C-alpha positions in Angstrom: 16.5 -157.9 190.1 13.1 -156.1 190.3 12.2 -153.6 187.4 9.3 -150.9 188.3 7.7 -149.8 185.0 5.9 -146.7 184.7 3.5 -145.5 182.0 6.0 -143.6 180.0 8.5 -146.2 179.6 5.6 -148.5 178.6 4.4 -145.9 176.1 8.0 -145.3 174.6 9.1 -149.0 174.5 6.2 -151.5 174.5 8.2 -154.2 173.7 9.7 -154.3 177.5 6.2 -156.1 178.3 7.4 -159.2 176.3 9.6 -160.3 179.2 6.7 -160.2 181.6 7.0 -164.3 182.0 10.2 -163.6 183.9 8.3 -162.5 186.9 10.8 -159.5 187.3 8.6 -156.8 186.0 6.5 -154.7 188.7 3.7 -152.7 187.2 2.3 -150.0 189.7 -1.4 -149.7 190.0 -0.9 -145.9 188.9 0.5 -147.1 185.9 -2.1 -149.6 185.0 -4.8 -147.3 185.9 -3.3 -144.4 183.7 -3.0 -146.6 180.5 -6.4 -148.2 180.9 -7.7 -144.2 181.4 -6.3 -143.3 177.8 -9.1 -145.3 176.1 -11.5 -143.1 177.8 -9.8 -140.0 176.9 -10.2 -141.2 173.3 -6.7 -142.6 172.7 -5.7 -146.1 171.3 -6.9 -148.9 173.3 -4.3 -151.2 171.8 -1.7 -150.7 174.5 -4.1 -151.4 177.2 -4.7 -154.7 175.6 -1.2 -155.5 175.6 -0.9 -154.5 179.2 -3.8 -156.9 180.0 -2.1 -159.6 178.1 1.5 -158.9 179.8 0.0 -159.1 183.2 -1.9 -162.4 182.5 1.7 -163.7 181.4 3.4 -163.0 184.5 3.8 -159.2 185.0 3.2 -158.3 188.6 0.9 -155.4 189.7 1.9 -153.5 193.0 -0.8 -152.4 194.9 -1.0 -148.3 195.1 1.1 -145.9 197.2 0.4 -143.2 198.4 3.9 -141.7 197.5 3.5 -143.4 193.8 6.3 -145.0 192.0 9.0 -143.2 194.1 7.6 -144.6 197.3 7.1 -148.2 196.0 10.6 -148.0 194.9 12.2 -146.7 198.1 10.2 -149.6 200.0 11.1 -152.5 197.6 14.9 -150.9 198.0 14.7 -151.2 201.6 13.5 -154.6 201.4 15.7 -156.1 198.6 18.6 -153.8 198.6 18.9 -150.7 196.3 21.0 -152.6 194.0 18.4 -155.0 193.2 15.7 -152.4 192.4 15.5 -150.5 189.0 12.8 -147.8 188.2 12.1 -147.7 184.3 11.0 -144.3 183.7 11.2 -141.3 181.3 10.4 -139.1 184.1 13.4 -136.8 184.6 11.9 -135.2 188.0 11.6 -138.9 189.1 14.9 -140.1 188.2 16.5 -136.9 190.1 14.5 -137.8 193.1 15.5 -141.4 193.2 18.8 -140.6 192.6 19.1 -138.7 195.6 17.7 -141.5 197.8 20.3 -144.1 196.1 17.8 -145.8 193.9 19.1 -146.1 190.1 16.5 -145.5 187.1 16.9 -146.5 183.6 15.2 -146.1 180.3 13.3 -148.7 178.1 16.1 -149.0 175.8 18.4 -149.7 178.8 16.2 -152.4 179.9 15.8 -153.9 176.7 19.7 -154.2 176.4 19.9 -155.8 179.8 17.3 -158.6 179.0 18.6 -159.3 175.3 19.5 -162.6 175.8 16.4 -163.3 178.3 13.5 -165.2 176.9 10.6 -163.6 175.6 7.0 -164.1 174.7 6.7 -164.1 170.7 2.9 -163.1 170.8 3.4 -160.1 173.2 6.8 -159.0 171.2 4.8 -159.2 167.9 1.7 -157.2 169.4 4.3 -154.3 170.9 6.0 -154.4 167.0 2.6 -153.8 165.6 1.5 -150.9 168.0 5.2 -149.4 167.0 4.7 -149.9 163.5 1.2 -148.5 163.5 2.3 -145.2 165.0 5.0 -145.0 162.3 2.3 -145.6 159.9 0.0 -142.9 161.4 2.9 -140.2 161.1 3.9 -140.9 157.8 0.3 -140.7 156.7 -0.4 -137.4 159.0 2.4 -135.7 157.0 1.0 -136.8 153.7 -2.5 -135.6 154.5 -1.1 -132.4 155.6 0.7 -131.5 152.6 -2.1 -132.7 150.3 -4.2 -130.2 152.6 -1.7 -127.5 152.3 -1.4 -127.9 148.6 -5.4 -127.6 148.2 -5.5 -124.5 150.3 -3.0 -123.0 148.4 -4.9 -123.9 145.1 -8.0 -122.5 146.5 -6.5 -119.0 147.7 -4.5 -118.5 144.2 -7.7 -119.3 142.4 -10.3 -117.8 145.0 -11.7 -115.0 142.5 -12.6 -117.7 140.0 -14.0 -119.9 142.7 -16.0 -117.3 144.7 -16.7 -114.3 142.6 -18.2 -116.3 139.7 -20.5 -118.2 142.2 -23.9 -116.4 143.7 -23.6 -114.3 147.0 -25.6 -116.9 149.0 -23.3 -119.9 148.2 -20.4 -118.3 149.7 -21.5 -118.5 153.5 -22.7 -121.8 153.2 -19.4 -123.0 151.6 -17.6 -121.5 154.4 -19.8 -123.4 156.8 -19.2 -126.3 155.2 -15.6 -125.8 155.0 -15.7 -124.8 159.2 -17.5 -128.2 159.7 -14.9 -130.2 157.8 -12.0 -129.0 159.2 -13.4 -129.5 162.8 -14.2 -133.3 161.6 -10.9 -133.4 160.5 -9.7 -132.3 163.8 -11.6 -134.6 165.6 -10.8 -137.6 163.3 -7.2 -137.0 162.9 -5.5 -134.4 165.4 -2.1 -135.3 164.0 -2.3 -134.6 160.5 -4.6 -131.7 161.2 -2.1 -130.4 163.6 0.7 -130.5 160.9 -1.5 -128.9 158.6 -1.9 -126.1 160.8 1.5 -125.6 161.2 2.0 -125.5 157.5 -0.8 -122.9 156.8 0.6 -120.7 159.7 4.1 -120.9 158.3 2.9 -119.7 154.8 0.8 -117.3 156.5 3.5 -115.4 158.5 6.2 -116.0 155.8 3.9 -114.4 153.4 3.7 -111.1 155.4 7.2 -111.0 155.2 8.0 -111.9 151.7 5.4 -109.9 149.9 6.7 -106.5 151.8 7.3 -103.9 149.2 10.9 -102.1 149.1 12.1 -100.3 151.6 10.4 -103.1 153.5 8.1 -102.1 156.5 5.8 -103.9 158.2 2.3 -102.2 158.2 -0.3 -103.1 160.7 -2.3 -105.2 158.4 1.1 -107.1 157.7 2.0 -107.2 161.4 -1.4 -108.7 162.2 -1.0 -111.4 159.4 2.2 -112.1 160.8 1.1 -112.7 164.4 -1.5 -114.5 163.2 0.6 -117.3 161.2 2.4 -117.6 164.5 -0.7 -118.2 166.4 -2.0 -120.9 163.9 1.4 -122.8 164.0 1.0 -122.8 167.9 -2.0 -124.2 167.6 -1.2 -126.6 165.4 1.8 -127.3 167.7 -0.7 -127.8 170.5 -2.9 -130.2 168.5 0.4 -132.4 167.6 1.2 -132.5 171.3 -2.3 -134.2 171.9 -2.0 -136.3 169.3 1.1 -138.0 170.1 0.9 -138.3 174.1 0.2 -142.0 173.8 3.0 -142.6 171.3 6.3 -143.5 171.5 7.1 -140.0 169.8 5.5 -138.4 172.6 8.5 -139.1 174.9 10.9 -137.2 172.4 8.1 -134.5 172.2 7.9 -133.9 176.0 11.7 -134.1 176.4 12.1 -131.1 173.6 9.3 -128.8 174.3 8.5 -129.4 178.2 9.9 -128.4 181.7 13.2 -129.9 182.6 12.6 -128.9 186.3 
């Protein structure tokens, strides 16, 4: 059986590379280029290192095809029989396209189940587990940092008179400039926690526009702007989260939840 791996499957289930020594893992050149290009875009390079180790251990790199993975899979199915070819992917459009041509697609979890009794490279398996463990740690720390940042923001807002009105006027613009620079530094260094922070702050801003309405509840122009502004901040936060999970296992789940299924 030949298994053709796409980048999404490797990102979501890096453990599948531990079976590279069997020689039945085929990695298209486009997949290799995609993963290697991630470091240039500021994403983590640990997956690229794992991929290089898997190739050295026996995973086969397929030459580029004009039609991408679909063309490669169809050619191999014609040569070896469709029953001997499986495309391991998270791309639903690719799955539907291949199904219409008689080629079966599976997920990374399905491949791991199929090779549960096959020998695996302990070094590659441990490296893959470290990558997944790091992703879980980054998510947990991101939530903790965002909660701490939100708590600090609430303290500042509740005590703004004490903080700003007792300080000299010239300090306020300097403090705001430094705060802006700090937030920009935070976003560039840890987009995930910053995105979670934005979502929390946006939720507080928009909910406050409703909770603090006097009776009878009527949305004034100022409250309406506050509501929409809070929603906008939430969307910006979700966008930052989207970018931060792009090269992680969570990215596959995120795409299935929010992106087009066409």
